[in-house]
N, C-alpha and C positions, 0 to 999 in steps of 0.2 A: 153650228158655229165654226166647227173645224171640218175642212174637206181635203186639204192638202195631205197626201199620204204621209209625208215626213212629220207634219204637225200632229197628225193622229198618233203616230208612233211615239213622238216625244211626249205627248200628253199621257199615254198609257204607261210609258217608262217612268214619268214623274209620279203617277199614282202608285206604282209598285214601290218606288223609292220612298214615297211618303209613308206607306203602310209599314215598311220595315224600319224606317227611322223612328216612327212613333212607337213601334213595338219594343224598341230598346230603351224607351224612357221609363224610369221607375214609376212615375205617377200613373201611367197607363198600362202597366204590366198586367194588372188584373183583368183588363178587357181582353187581352190576348190569351190569358189562361182559360177563359170561358169559350171564346170564339177564336180559333187559330187564324193566322194571317192569310191562309189560302182562301178563306171565306171573303175577307175584305178585298183581296186581289180580284176575285171573280165578280162580286156584287157591286163594288164601286163603279167599275166601267159600265155595268148594266144600268145603273142609275144615271150615269152620265149620258148614255145613249137615250134613255127615257126622257131626260131633261133637254135633249136636243144639242148637247155639247159635242158629241161624237156621232158619226153616221152609223147606221145599222149595217151598211156594207161599204167596203173600201178595199182597194188593192193592197193596202197595208195588211189586212187580215189574211189575204191569200198568201202573201209572201211569208208572213209569220208562221202560218200553218204548214207551209211547204218545207221550210228550212229550219226554223228554230227548234222544232221537235226533234228532228234528226241530229242537229247540233247538240242538244241537251242529252239525248240518249247515248250518243257516242262518248261524250265526256264522262257520263255516269257509269257506263259499262267498263270503260278503261280503268276506272277507279276501284273496281271490285277486286277483293282479295280472295280468289277462289281457293287458294291453297289453305288458308285459315278455315274457310267454310268446310272443307273436306275433313278437317280435324275435329269437327264438333262431336262426332260419335254417332252411332246408329240410332239411338233413341231420339236424340234431338232432331236429326234429319227426318226420321220417320214421322214425327209429330208435325213437322212443317209440311211435309208432303200430304199428310192426312188432312191438315187444315186447308191446304190448297184444293184437295179433292172435294172437301165439303163445300167450298165456294163454287167449284165448277158444276157440281150437280144441284146445289141449292138454288142457284139462279133460275134454271129452267123449271124446277118444281114450283118455286114461288111465282114465276110468271104464269105458269099453268093455272094457278089459283086466282091470281089477280089480273091477268091479262085482259079479260073481258071488260074490266072497269077502266081500262087505260086506252090511249090512242093506239092506232095500228103500228106506228113506228116506235112504240115504247120499248120494244125488245132491244133496240139499239142503245137505249139509255141503260137498260140492265146490263148489256154487254160492256159498256163503259164503266159501270160500277164494279163489275167483276174485275176489271183491270186495276181499279183502285184498291180493291180488297185482296188482290194478289200482287202486292208490290208497291202500291202508292200512286201518287198523283201522276207521275210520268207515264205509268202504264195506262191509267185512266184516259189520259189525253191520246195516247197512242191507239188504243182500241176504239175510242170515239172517232178518230180520223179514219181508222181502218174500215169500220162498218157504216160510216156516214151518219153518225148520231146528230140529229138536227138540234138547233139551239133550243127549241121548245121542250126537248126531252132532257137537256143538259142541266137546266136550272134545278128541277126537282132532285136530280141525282146528286148534285152538290149538297143539297139540304140533307138528304138521306145519309150520304157519306159522313157528314159531320154529326148529325143528331144520333143516328143509330150506331155509327162507328165509335164515337167518343162515349156514348152512353154505355156501350158494351165494355169499353175500357174501364169505366167507373165501376161496373159490376165486378170485373176481374180484380180490381184493386181491393174491393170489399172482401172477396173470396180469399185473399191472402191470409186473413186471420183464421181461416178454416182449413188450411192446407194440411196440417198435421192430422186432423181428424179424418180428412178425405184419404190421405195416404194410408192411415191405419185401417180404415174400413175397406179399402180396395186392395190391400196387400201390396202397395206399390213398392217397387225396388228403388229406394232412395239412394242406393250406392251409385246409380246411373248419374246422379248430379255430380258426385265426386269424380267419377271417371271422366265426365265431360269437362269438368273444370281442369283436370290434369292434362287432358289432351289439348285444351285451348292454349294457344300461344298468345302472349301479350300482344294487344293491338299496337300497331306502330303509331304513336302519338307525336312523332317527330315532325313538326311543321316548320316551314321556312317562309321567309318573306318572299312574296311574288315579285320577281324581277321583270324588267321589260322583255328580256329574252323569253322567260317563261310565258308571259302573257301573249307574246307574238306567236310562239309555238302552239299554245293551246287554241287560240282563236283561229289561226291558219289551219291547223290540223282539223279542228272541229268543222269549220266551214267547208274545207275541201272534201272531208268525209261525207258531210251532209249533201252537198251538191253532187258528188260522185255517186252516192247511193241512189239519189233521186233519178239521175240520168240512166244508171244501170237498170233500175226497175222499170223504166219506160221501154226497154228493148223487148224483143220477142222472146227472150230467154225466160221471162217471168210473166206468164199469162194470168189473167184473173181466174180465181177458183171459187166455185160454189154458186148456187142459185137460191136465194139472193147471195150476192157476192160477199164472201167472208175474207178471202185473201185478194185484195185489190192491188193495184199498182202502188198505192200508198203503203199498204201492208207489207208488200215485198221490200220496199225501201226501208221500212222500220226493221224488218227481220234481217236485212243485210247489215244495217248499222248495229243492231243489238248483238248478232252473232259475231260480226267482225270486231266489235268493241270488246267482247268477252275473250276472243282469241288474243287481241292486243294486250289484254290485262296480264298475260303471262310474260310480256316483254318489259323492257325497262321503261316503257311509256307509262306504266302504272305509277312510277315515281312522281308523276305530275300531280298525283293526289296530295302530295306533301305541300304543294304550292297552290292548292285550291281548285283542282280540276272539277270536282263534284260541285263546289260552290258556284263556279261559273256555269256549270250545266243547269243547276237549279235556278239560277238567275234567268237564263234563257227560257226555262220552263214556265216560270211565273209570268214573264212577259207574254208568252203565248197564251197562258190562262187568262190574262187580262184582255187579250184580243178576242178570245172566245166569249168572255163575259160581255164585251161591248156589242156583240151580235145577238145576245140573248133577249128573250121577251120576258119581262117581269111577270106577266100574267101566268106564265108556265109554272111559277112557284106555287100557285093556288092548287095545283094538282098534287102537291107534296103529301097530303095525308094518306092517300092510297099507296103512294110510293113508300111512305114510312112503314105502313103495315106490311107491305111486301118485303121491305128490308128486314123487319123484325123476324119474319118467318124464315127468311134466308139465313140470318145469323143463327137461328135456332137449329136449322138443319146442319149448319157448319159445326156447331157445338156438339150435336148428337154424334156426328162422325168422329170428332175428336175424342169424345168419351169412350166410344167403342174402340178406337185405336189405342187409347190409354189402357183399356182393359186387356187388350191383346198383349201388349209389351210390358204391362205393369208399370206404366209411367206415372210418376208423381204429378200432383196438381201443378207444380211449377212448369212442367213441360206442356201441360194442357193450356195453361194461361199464356205462356210465352209463345207456343206454337200458334195459338190463335192470333195474338197481337202481332206476331211476325208477318202474318198475312193481312189482317184488317188494318192495322195501324202503320206497319212498315218500320223503317229505321228510326223514326222520330219517337215512336211509342213503345216498341218492344223492349228497349233497354230500360225504360222507366218501370214497366210492369215487372221485368225480371229482377230489377234492383229492389223492388218492394218485397218480393217473395224471398230473395236471397241477395243481400247487398253486394256481395262479391261477384255475383253472376251477371251483372249488367252487360259486360262484354259478350256474354253468350247470347243475350237477347239481341244485340246488334248483329252478330253473325247469323243468327237464325233468320233475322229480317232480311239480310243480304241473300240468304238461300232462297227465301220466298220471293225476293225481287227477281232473281234469276229465272225462277219458274213462271214469273208473272206474265210476260208477253205470250209465252207458249200456252200456258194453262188458260189464260183469258180468251185466246183465240178458239180453243176447244169449247169453252163455255159459250162464246158468241155463236159458234156453229150449232150447238145444241139449242140455243135460244131461237135461232132462225128456223130450226126444224119445228119447234113448238109453235112459233108464230105463224107458220104456214100450214 
């Protein structure tokens, strides 16, 4: 029904707007507590393409993939408060890194077990999932574009990300009632929580109304940075690396944007977070995810059971590494749970888990998630490289 590139983009933008508008209505809030908006943003366009409303291929999708991801990543990285992250304390940072390490090695091990039951290109889906489980949706999309994850492998990954990821979050919430028993049995040093809380500076909750000047600067800076990074990555200075390719021209553009954005976060540009820089970045990210969903094949989701089993094993390896790390530094269960969710769930879930364990420590969960987010693109590329080795 729709073929004009602008009409396709407008329809996808409308679907994203509809999802988030409905999610804010009290009568439908329970639907989004069970199934997060990201699932609707991905699967509704998939259903629209299946029904013949949108095309399976369009110049719109190519443009969105090339530029919206870079635009989103730049604004998200500029918003990072690295100074506050460094004040978390050694125990908190060690547990985040241990959780990341568990994801990086857990993916290849799980693929080694289940890879023979999956298509040959399934390793690229695992690579995308590693991006999600080390930093969130932005990293998932970034790694998927880096390794060329096909739409057939992306659908099951979205299912695993939600079912296994949120299922594990539920388990962690249940474990909150056992934390004192765990800490006593393992001889955990609970003073680390107090030390971390003392080191933690209060998060800046000062928000301002977005003015026309703010919006113009953020959009102009974001688009100029995205196009500039893309053009720079096409030069001979950044050749593809790996066989199969792990660091492609797209990956170089992502790395340029992520690293450049982190450096800019030390400048006054980070002040644009007060007027919604990260919100604008996530809006672009969800538009891109809708475009990816519109290209997906609904039949690919039928492969999800094997992917779900692989995801469960992957999480189990991640947890085992965290428990060993907790034993080494005598970390309490709070840091095990929050370190895990800082990777698996990111900034949306880690503060929730942290707040259930210790209500005053929700900001710690947020900053631990930011630490995991910074590690995400780099750690997931290492995981993708290991997956490619196992696959070949």
